[in-house]
C-alpha positions in Angstrom: -163.5 -136.7 11.2 -164.7 -135.3 7.9 -164.9 -131.6 7.0 -166.9 -130.9 3.9 -165.4 -128.3 1.7 -167.9 -125.8 0.3 -167.6 -122.4 -1.3 -165.3 -120.5 -3.6 -161.6 -120.1 -2.4 -160.3 -118.4 -0.4 -163.7 -118.0 1.4 -164.4 -121.7 2.0 -167.5 -122.3 4.2 -167.0 -124.4 7.3 -169.5 -127.1 8.2 -167.7 -129.0 11.1 -169.6 -132.2 12.0 -173.0 -131.0 10.8 -172.2 -131.9 7.2 -173.5 -128.7 5.8 -172.6 -125.0 6.5 -176.3 -124.1 6.8 -176.9 -126.8 9.3 -173.9 -125.6 11.4 -175.2 -122.0 11.2 -178.6 -123.3 12.5 -177.0 -124.9 15.5 -174.8 -121.9 16.2 -177.9 -119.6 15.9 -179.3 -121.3 19.0 -176.1 -121.8 21.0 -175.0 -118.2 20.5 -178.4 -117.0 21.6 -178.2 -119.2 24.7 -174.8 -117.9 25.6 -176.1 -114.3 25.3 -179.1 -115.2 27.4 -176.9 -116.7 30.2 -175.0 -113.4 30.2 -178.2 -111.3 30.5 -179.3 -113.6 33.3 -176.0 -113.1 35.1 -174.8 -116.7 34.9 -171.6 -116.0 33.0 -169.1 -113.2 33.2 -168.5 -110.6 30.4 -165.1 -112.1 29.7 -166.7 -115.6 29.1 -169.3 -114.0 26.9 -166.5 -112.4 24.7 -164.6 -115.7 24.6 -167.4 -118.2 24.1 -169.7 -115.9 22.2 -166.8 -114.6 20.0 -165.7 -118.2 19.2 -169.3 -119.1 18.1 -169.8 -115.8 16.2 -166.5 -116.4 14.3 -167.6 -119.9 13.4 -171.1 -118.6 12.4 -169.5 -116.0 10.1 -167.3 -118.6 8.5 -170.3 -120.6 7.5 -171.3 -117.7 5.2 -174.9 -118.7 5.8 -177.0 -115.6 5.1 -180.2 -117.0 6.6 -178.3 -118.3 9.7 -176.4 -115.0 10.3 -179.4 -112.8 9.7 -181.7 -114.8 11.9 -179.1 -114.9 14.7 -178.9 -111.1 14.6 -182.8 -110.9 14.7 -183.1 -113.4 17.7 -180.3 -111.7 19.8 -181.8 -108.3 19.0 -185.2 -109.5 20.2 -183.7 -111.1 23.3 -181.9 -107.9 24.1 -185.0 -105.7 23.6 -187.6 -108.0 25.3 -185.4 -108.5 28.4 -185.5 -104.7 29.1 -187.3 -104.0 32.4 -189.0 -100.8 31.5 -189.9 -98.5 28.5 -187.0 -96.2 28.9 -184.6 -99.2 28.8 -186.3 -100.4 25.6 -185.8 -97.0 24.0 -182.1 -96.9 25.0 -181.5 -100.5 23.7 -183.4 -99.8 20.5 -181.1 -96.8 19.8 -178.0 -98.8 20.6 -179.1 -101.7 18.3 -179.9 -99.3 15.4 -176.4 -97.8 15.8 -174.8 -101.2 16.0 -176.6 -102.6 12.9 -175.8 -99.4 11.0 -172.1 -100.0 11.7 -172.4 -103.7 10.6 -174.1 -102.9 7.3 -171.7 -100.1 6.5 -168.7 -102.4 7.2 -170.3 -105.2 5.0 -170.8 -102.7 2.3 -167.2 -101.6 2.4 -165.9 -105.3 2.5 -168.0 -106.3 -0.5 -166.3 -103.5 -2.5 -162.8 -104.6 -1.4 -163.4 -108.4 -1.9 -165.2 -109.6 -5.1 -165.4 -113.1 -3.7 -167.3 -111.9 -0.6 -169.5 -109.8 -2.8 -170.3 -112.9 -4.9 -171.2 -114.9 -1.8 -173.4 -112.2 -0.2 -175.1 -111.0 -3.5 -175.4 -114.4 -5.1 -179.2 -114.3 -4.9 -181.4 -117.2 -4.0 -179.0 -120.0 -5.2 -181.7 -121.4 -7.6 -184.2 -121.6 -4.7 -186.6 -119.6 -6.9 -187.0 -122.6 -9.3 -188.0 -124.9 -6.4 -190.3 -122.3 -4.9 -192.2 -121.7 -8.2 -192.6 -125.4 -8.6 -194.0 -125.9 -5.1 -196.3 -122.9 -5.5 -197.7 -124.5 -8.7 -198.2 -127.8 -6.9 -200.1 -126.0 -4.1 -202.3 -124.3 -6.6 -203.2 -127.6 -8.2 -204.2 -129.2 -4.9 -204.8 -126.2 -2.5 -207.0 -127.8 0.1 -205.1 -130.9 1.4 -201.8 -130.8 -0.7 -199.8 -133.6 -2.1 -199.1 -135.4 1.2 -196.9 -134.7 4.2 -193.2 -135.1 3.6 -193.7 -135.7 -0.2 -192.6 -132.3 -1.6 -189.1 -133.5 -2.6 -189.9 -136.9 -4.1 -193.4 -136.2 -5.5 -193.0 -132.6 -6.7 -189.4 -131.4 -7.0 -187.7 -134.6 -8.3 -190.5 -135.2 -10.8 -190.0 -131.7 -12.1 -186.3 -132.3 -12.5 -185.1 -130.2 -9.6 -182.5 -131.9 -7.5 -182.8 -129.5 -4.6 -184.8 -129.4 -1.4 -187.7 -127.0 -0.8 -185.6 -124.5 1.1 -188.8 -122.9 2.4 -190.9 -124.2 5.2 -194.0 -122.2 4.3 -194.1 -123.2 0.6 -193.2 -126.8 1.5 -196.0 -127.1 4.0 -198.5 -125.5 1.7 -197.6 -127.9 -1.1 -197.6 -130.9 1.2 -200.6 -130.2 3.5 -202.6 -127.5 1.7 -204.4 -124.7 3.4 -206.0 -127.0 6.0 -202.7 -128.4 7.3 -200.9 -125.1 6.9 -203.5 -123.3 9.0 -203.3 -125.8 11.8 -199.4 -125.7 11.8 -199.2 -121.9 11.8 -201.9 -121.6 14.5 -199.9 -123.9 16.9 -196.7 -121.9 16.1 -198.2 -118.4 16.7 -200.2 -119.6 19.7 -196.8 -120.6 21.2 -195.4 -117.1 20.5 -198.5 -115.4 22.0 -198.4 -117.5 25.2 -194.6 -117.1 25.7 -194.9 -113.4 25.2 -197.7 -113.3 27.8 -195.4 -115.1 30.2 -192.7 -112.4 29.5 -195.2 -109.6 30.4 -196.5 -111.3 33.5 -193.1 -112.3 34.7 -191.9 -108.7 34.3 -194.8 -107.5 36.3 -194.0 -109.9 39.2 -190.3 -109.0 39.0 -191.1 -105.2 39.3 -193.2 -106.0 42.4 -190.7 -108.4 44.1 -187.4 -108.3 42.3 -186.6 -112.0 43.0 -183.7 -113.6 41.1 -185.8 -116.6 40.1 -188.3 -114.2 38.5 -185.4 -112.7 36.5 -184.5 -116.2 35.4 -188.1 -116.8 34.4 -188.1 -113.6 32.3 -185.0 -114.6 30.4 -186.3 -118.1 29.7 -189.6 -116.7 28.4 -187.8 -114.0 26.4 -185.5 -116.7 24.9 -188.5 -118.8 23.8 -190.4 -115.9 22.3 -187.3 -114.6 20.5 -186.4 -118.0 19.0 -190.0 -118.7 17.9 -190.2 -115.3 16.2 -186.7 -115.6 14.7 -187.4 -119.0 13.2 -190.3 -117.5 11.3 -187.8 -115.5 9.3 -185.2 -118.4 9.1 -187.8 -120.9 7.7 -188.6 -118.6 4.8 -185.3 -119.8 3.3 -184.9 -123.2 5.1 -187.1 -126.3 5.7 -185.9 -127.7 9.0 -188.8 -127.6 11.6 -190.8 -130.4 10.1 -188.0 -132.6 9.0 -185.8 -135.3 10.7 -183.7 -132.8 12.5 -182.7 -131.4 15.8 -185.0 -128.4 15.1 -188.1 -130.6 14.9 -187.7 -131.7 18.5 -186.4 -128.3 19.7 -189.3 -126.3 18.1 -191.8 -128.7 19.6 -190.2 -128.5 23.0 -190.3 -124.6 23.0 -194.0 -124.7 21.9 -194.7 -127.2 24.7 -193.0 -125.1 27.4 -194.9 -122.0 26.3 -198.2 -123.8 26.4 -197.6 -125.7 29.6 -200.5 -124.7 31.9 -198.2 -125.0 35.0 -196.2 -122.1 33.6 -199.2 -119.8 33.4 -199.4 -116.6 35.5 -202.0 -117.9 37.9 -200.3 -121.3 38.4 -197.0 -119.6 39.1 -198.6 -117.2 41.6 -200.2 -120.1 43.5 -197.0 -122.1 43.5 -195.1 -119.2 44.9 -197.7 -118.6 47.6 -197.6 -122.3 48.5 -193.8 -122.1 48.8 -193.9 -119.0 50.9 -196.4 -120.6 53.3 -194.1 -123.7 53.7 -191.1 -121.4 54.3 -192.7 -119.1 56.9 -195.2 -121.5 58.6 -192.7 -123.0 61.1 -191.5 -119.6 62.1 -195.1 -118.3 62.5 -196.0 -121.4 64.5 -193.1 -120.9 66.9 -194.0 -117.2 67.4 
């Protein structure tokens, strides 16, 4: 089993079986969020959250992936806020998150002063991404309508310009490859998924307040998870290009969009399905009476 060694000693970046620290951080970003969601839904105990979540959080920190760590914080914060059942709980959780984030940033600021190596990693800038980004932007401006062709940004734009580095930005990559037309279609699908999943959150909360059923609580957490991840990935993909590549995220992103747009998960369909189940459950008793 190979472990790629990346980084400046003594702060070597772990990559495990993913082959790249940023890839490992992307996986942990999802698994850590799922662990948190299971705790919010009540499926795992607090001790399991500390053990499993702590193990994953430690591994995530050791990747030193700024995009991965930052996006994980954003997604879990959204998960925590959107799963609140009323406005007062939202306010309380917002205050708690602000205090927690303040402690994290103050601690990081202190650590960067103590450790020059850590400061070099955190303040290293864009890691030459800016050269790739400016090249992709120029390519887009030369063919703004339809782009250079899907999947061709690396071979047809960056390599030709002497840049041996990936796009590292989904949005600039899609613009250069598919132009305004393809980019508009892609973003429309993405944000339609966010809009629909958020609607499911609102409607599921409304039903939960009326009936308080555990299955409705589960539905809320699932919808909140989808909304949080789809929103968080919008930040993550500013610095990475994973959603439309040969990667786990391509399937995962498509799956989340598909679930949010599934007509059987809409508010009306859920209501009819529950009514049908209630009739089947109570009908034998009513018939006997």
